[in-house]
N, C-alpha and C positions, 0 to 999 in steps of 0.2 A: 503494500500500500504506500506508496510513495512518499514517497517523499511527503506525500501526505502521510500515510500510515507508516508504521515502522516496518519497512520492507528490506532493511539491511540484513544480511545473513552471514553466518560463520561458515565459510567455505575454505577450501585449501588455498592458502597464501594469497595470490593476487586477486582472485575473484572475491575472497572474503574481505580483503581490505577495501575493495571498491564499494562495499556497502556502508553508507555514511552513518547509519543509525547505530552500528556497533561502537563507532568512535564517540558519537554523542552520548551513548549510554555510559561509556567509561567516564566521560567528563561528569555526568550526573552523579555517578557513584563516588567519584573523588570529592565532589562538593558535599555529598551527604556525609562521608566519613569525616571531612573537615568540620562540618557542623556539629557532629556528635562529639568530636574531640574537644571542641571549644566549650560545649555545654558541660562536659565532664570536669573541666578545670575549675568550675565555680566554687565547689565545696566538696569535702570528702563524702559527707552523707548524700548530698544531692548527686555527686558523681557516681557513688555506688548504686543509687537507685536508677540513674540513667543507664549505667552499664548493664544492670540487671534487665531493665526494659529493653535495651538494645539487644542483649543476648536472647531474650524471649522473642523479639521481632525477627532476629536472624534465624532462630529455630523454626518459626512458622514459615519464613521465606524459604528456608532450606527444604522444608517438607514439600512446599509447593514446587520448588525447583526440582526436587528428586522425582516428583510425580510426572512433571512435564518433560524434563530433559531427555530421558531415553527415547521417547517417541519422537520428540522434535529433532534429535540428532540423527535418528534413522531416516526421517523425512529429508533432512539436510543432505545426508549421504546420497540419496536419490536425486534430489534437486540439483546438487552441484557435482554430480558424477560426470566425468569427462569421457565420452564415448570414443573420441579420437585417440587419446592417450591409452585407453584401455585395449585397443586393438593394435597399438604400436605404430600408428601413423606418424607420430612425431614424439620428440623427447621434450617433456614438459619442464625439465630442469633449466634454470637460467644460469648462463655462464658469463664470467667477466672477460675483460680483454686478455687476461692471462690464461684463459681456457679453463679456469677453476670454477666450480659451482659457487654461485653467490649465496651468502647466508643472511638470514634476517636477524633482528635484534636479539632473538633467543638462541641464535646459533643453528637454526634449522635451515636446510637447503630450500632456497626459494624456487617456486615453480609457477608457471603460467598455465592455467587450465581453462578449458572451454566448457563451462557448465552446461549440462543437457537442457536446463530450463531456458538458458539464454539462446541456445541453438534453436529450441522449439519456438520461442517467441519471435525470433528473427525470421524463421521460416513462415510463421503465421502472417507476419507483417508483409513479407515478400509475396506470399500467395495472394493476399487480398489486394495488394498494390497492383499486381498485374491482372488478376482475375476481374477487377473492377475498372480496368483501363486507366490507371494512373488518376484515380478520382481525387487523390490528394493534391493534384495540380489542377485538374479540370474543374473541380468543385469549389476551389478556394474563394474565388471572387463572388460566386453566387451565394456562398455561405455568409459573407459579410452583409449582403442585402437581406438575407433571412434574419440574421441577428438584429439588424436595425428595424425589423418588423415590416419590411416592404411587401412581404407576401402573407402577412398575418391578417386574420379576421377575428373580430370579437366573438363570433359564433363558433370558432374552432374548438373542438373538445380538448380538454386538458385543464391544468390548474395554474401553470406559470408560463411566462413568455419564453421564447427561445433564448433571450439574453440571460434570464434568471436561471434557466436550466443549465446553460453553459457556465455561469458564474458558480453555481452550486457544485458542478462537476470539477471545475478548475480548483475550487477551494479544497476539494478532497485530494488533489494530486500535488498542488504546489505546496511545498513545505520545507522541512529541514534538509531533505535530500538535495534540493535545488541550491542550497547554500553550502552545507557541510559536505554533502555527497560529491559535489563537483570538485571541491578542493581535494578530497581524498583521491578521486579518480585521477586528477592531474598530478598529485604527488607521486602516484604509482606509475601512471602512463605518460606523464609529460603533457605539454600543450596539445599534442596530437590526439589525445583522448577526446578532445572537444569535437574534432571532425566526426568521429564515429558516433558521438552523442547526437550531433545534429542529424546525421544520416539515419540513425535509428529512430529519432523522433519523427522525421519526415515519413519513413516507412510505416511507423505506428499509426499515423493518421488514418490509413485505410482500414486497419483493424478496428479502430474506434468507430468509423463509419458503419462497419458491418454490425457490431453489437448494438449500437444505438438505433439503427434502422429496425432491427428485430425487436428492440425494446418497445418501440411505438406500435409496431404491427401487432404484437401479441399482448399488449397491456390490457388490464382490466379496469373498467370505469364503473364505479358503483352507482346506484340510483341517486346518491347524494352528490355525485360528481367527483368523488375522491379517486385518484388514480393509483394503481399498483402495477408495477412492471419491473423489467430487468430480467436477468438470467433465469430465475425460477419459473417465470411465465413463458419465455420463449423456448426454454429447454423442454418443459413439460408439454406445452401445446404444440410447438413446432415439430418436435420429434414424433408426437402422436399422429400428426397429419402425414408423416412419412412412415407410418406403420411401425413405429418404435416407441409405443407408449410406456413400456416398462423401463427401458433405458432412459427415456426422457424424465420420468418421475424420479428415478434414482439420482440422476445428475442434478435435477432441480433441487431436491431436498438436500443433497450433499452440499451443493454450492451455498444454499441458504444457511445451513448450519456452520459451514466454514466462515461465511460472511458475518454471522452473529458474533462469533468469537473474535474475528478480526476487528470488528467495529468496537468491541469493548476493550481489546488489548492495544493493538498498534494504532487504531484510529481514535483512541480515547486516553487510556491510562498512560501510554508512552508519551503522547502529546502533552498531557498535564505535567508529567514528570519533567520533561525537557523544558517546558515553559517555566516551571518554577526554578529549575536549576539555573537557567539563563537569567531570569529576572532577579534572583537572589544574588547572583554574581554582579550584575550591573547595578542593582539597588540594594546595598548591604542591609538596610533596615528590614528587609524581608527574611533574612536568615533566621532559621528556627521557627518560622511561622508557616510551614508547609500546609498544615491542616487548614489554617485560616485562608491561605491563598487558594487551596483547593475548594473550600466551601464558597468563597466569593466567586470563583470561576464557575462552579456548578450552578450558582444562583443566576448568573448572567446567561449561561447556556440554557437553563431551564426556562427562563422567560422567553427565549427565542423559540425553542423547539416545541413549546406547548401550542404554538400556532401552526404546527405541521409544515408541510412543504411550502405553503404560501409565506409563512413567517420566516422560514429559513431562506427562501428565495429572496425575500425583501432585504434581509440583512446581508446575505452574501452578495446580492446585487450592488450593495454599497461598499461592503468590506473588501471584496476582491479587487474592484478598481482602485480603492484607496491603497491597499497594501501593495498592489502592483505598481501604482504610481510612485509611492514612497521608495520602493526598492529600485525600480527601474531608473527613477530620477537620480537616486543616490549613485547608482552605477554610472549613469550618464555623465555625472559631474566628474567622476574619476576618469572616465574614458575621454571626456572633453579636454581635461587637463593634459592628456597624453595623446591627443588626436594626431599629432605629427608622427607618432609611432604606430599608427593603426595598420599600415601596410606591413610593417615588420612583425606585428602580433599575428596577423592572419598567415604570414609566411611561416611563422613558427608552428601554427596549428596544422597547416597543410603538409609542410615537409615532415613535421613530427609524426603525422599519421602514417607515413610510409617509410619512415626511417628504421633501418634494421637495428639501430642502437637506441631507439626511443626508450628512455628511462630504463635501459638495460633489460627491457622485456621483449625487444624485437617488435616487428610489425604485428605478429599475432598477439603479443602481450598487450600492446596499446589498443588494439582493436577490441579485444575481449573486455578490457577495463571500460572503454567508452560505451560499448554496446550494453554491458551489464548495468551501468549507471542509468542510461537512457531507458532501458526496458523497465527497471524498477521505478524510475522517476515518473514516467507517464502512465504506469499501470496498464501497459498494453496487454490485452488478452485477459485481464483480471475480471472485468465485467462490472465493477462497481459503478462506473460512470453511467452505465446504461440505466441504472435505477433512477438516477436524477433526470436523465433525458427523457425517460418514459412519461414524465409528468408534463412535458411541454404541450402548449396549445397548438395543435396541428392536426390536419387530416392526412398528411403525407408522411409515411415512415421515412422515406428517403430524404425528405427535407431536414428532419432532425439529425439524420446521419451526416448530412452536409454540415450542419452547425457543429457537430461533434468533431469535425476535422480540425477545428481551431484549438481544441484542448491540448493535444500533444505539441502543437505549434507554439502555443503560449508557454506551456510548461517547460519544454525541452529546448526548442529552437531559439526562443527569445530569452527566457530567464536564465537557463543554464549557460547559454552562450555569453550573456552579459556578465554573469558571475566569473566565467572563465577569463574574459577579457580583463576584468578588474584584477584578478589574480596574476595575470601575465604582466600587466602594466606596473604592478606594485612589487613584482618579483617574489610573490608568496606561493609559487606553484612548484618549487623544486625542493620541498622539504624531505621528500623520500617516504618510503613505506613506514607506517606506524604513526604518521603525523595526525594531529587533531584537526579535523576539517573545519569545525566551527571556529577554532582559535586562529587558523590560517586566514579565514575570511574576515574575522574581526580585526586581525593585524593589518590586513589589506585596507580596510576602511579607516583604521586608526592612523595609517600613514598619511592620510589627507588632513585630518584634524583630530585633536584629542577627543572631541565630543562626537565624532562620526560613528563610533561603535554603538552609541545610544540609538542612533537611527536604525542600525542593523538590528538591535534588540527589539525595537518596536515592530519592525517588519516581521521578525521571526515569531513574536507573540501573536501578531495578527494571522500569520500563516497557520500557527498551531490552533488558534481559536476557530478559524474558518474550517479547518480540517475536522475538528470535533463536531461542528455543526453538520457538515456533510455526512459524516459517518453515523451520526445519531439517526439520520433519516434512512440511510442504507440499512442499519441494524433493525430499526423498528419495522420496516417493510418486510425484512426477512423473518423476523420473529413472528410477525402477523401471519406470514405464509406458512410457517411451521406449526405455530401454536394457536393461531386464530380460530381455525375450525374446531379445535377441542373446546375452547372457551365458549364458542357458539353452541355446541352440542350440550355441554354440561350446565351452563348457567344462562344461555341465551344472550350473552353480552360479549361479542367478539372484541369490542373496543378495550376490554380489560387487558388483552395481550399488549396493546399499545401502551397503556398506563404502566403496566408492570415493567416492561422493557425500559421505559423512560426513567423510572425510579432506579432501576439497576444501573443504567447508564450514568445517571448523575452521582450515584454512590461511588462508581468507579472513577469519576473525576477526582473526588476527594482522596480516595485510596491511592490513585496514581500519582498525585502530587507529592504524597508523603512516603511512598514505599519504594523499596529497591525492586527493580523489575527485570532481573535476569531471566526468570522463567517466562515472563510475558514476551520479551524479545525473542526468546527461543521458540515458543510455540507459534508466534506470529509468522515466522518463516514457514512453518508447517501448514498453517491455514492458507497462506498466500499460494503455496504450491498447489494445494487442493483446489482452490478457486480457479487457478489458471488451467489445470487439467480438465476439470469438469466443464468449464465455459468453452474452451477452445474445441473440445470434441463436438459440442453442439454447433459451433460456428461452422466447422467444416461440413457437417451433415446438412446444414441449412444454407450453404453457400449458393446453390442455384436460386433459392428464393431471394437472397440478398441482391444478386445480379439482376433478377427479373424486376424487383422493385426499382432499382436504379434505372434500368432501361425504360420502364414505363414512365417514370417521373421525367427523365430527360426528353423523351419523345413528346410528352404533353407540354413540357416547358417550351420546346422549340416550336410547337404548333400554335402556341398562344393560349391553349386551354388552361394552363396555369400561368397567371399573369400577375404582375405587381398591382397592388391596389392604387387607385389614383392618389396623388399627393394631396394632402389636406383632409383626406377622409379619415374617419375614426372607426 
């Protein structure tokens, strides 16, 4: 879950280091330990009580970790298995100029691996890019007109506008990964990793089109006008139409369960934890007040999510442009100050992408690092964005697919690229493996002015907050899909599922701000993998329908049957 959610993972060497969330998690743990140590120094009795409480908390955390860790590690073994190295197609060991294997900071031999999950996501992106006739290029301009409402009608079914659907989806993907993750990728792969991030983001646009087109086609609209959609609906209904009802139902329920856990963990608790860690570092008066911070954050989130997707859409429709403006404008200032070196920066990116010595990882190494970061950042193939886009007001499934094209473009091509340029201009990209991504980006901002890191902090806090809003909606829709029918049968009140999930979600905000989250980060990798597998199987089975929807839409658009509404009309 991108950078929105905690989608960094522990894999072998280079692939593992490319996941920004592991680095961020380490920083959060260091801050928590420092806070505990400071509190213990106040007095002997108080220190003893604090130590006892800490030990108890660690015991509980360890129990949770022991329960999740084995399963999560087995899933990670599959997720980051390298099929090419397994069959001996190449030697994954990295060698220095002297021909000796390179060692990491722990003395272990460094390797560049090609994780199976990255191979699969790149294949999915390539497949739909060519299957849909380069829709990521052809549909880009038309998508802008759709986002502006030029083809919208007040009578269109749905709950939110194209723009608010896009804003909600973007809020779920733009996050810590776009800041810390890019820095980690460049520290490992050099500036050339940026090229592969951009390419992967471009290809991922077609996969977003596919899943969001299906989301609108197979969504459910209740008598009250409430929309429910996304992978659970197009997997169950779409595959049933192709005489695969059992497979469709299994995939749908499995995806929904994975998404529920992901929304509470990576999309919520991890975000709260990292938000408090960063906020307490920047504003020292917050130290030791994690529970109060979490309670305040939960209160604000609760006020927003009680309004459903309309409330979330209204807020993200304002927060996303605000946070994007703050961050992009801040990056633009740094880029503007170094505009005379822009040609040299892009030269580093392009030559580094194909340099055999790139960050001592070779062409393969830098490619893997860039593709991995982009795949996780944009959540290509995960399916979460389809839940948000399904609520859009439209009669045309392919129209919302067009709108969704801009999500990976904003997330990866724009924001990740600007982060990369800032790191290049300030010289903060060559720290090497093991570097702290958030610290590198903060140092890059701090090189401009001492107060500039505060701007970065505000941006990250907004990223985190908006991600939690988006994932609260994803989670509540999936919880309703799984548990709603049971509540309807047992007590005749299906809406209880929504209320129960929201209470759980808000409680997790408070817990996440104050707890150590080793287990959460570990199992988030597992559920991410599960969501990717179940969703992309359905996308391939339904690929003919996606292409048919696109062809029909483009044909009617060319003929004038689908036309923009007259200017000035409402």
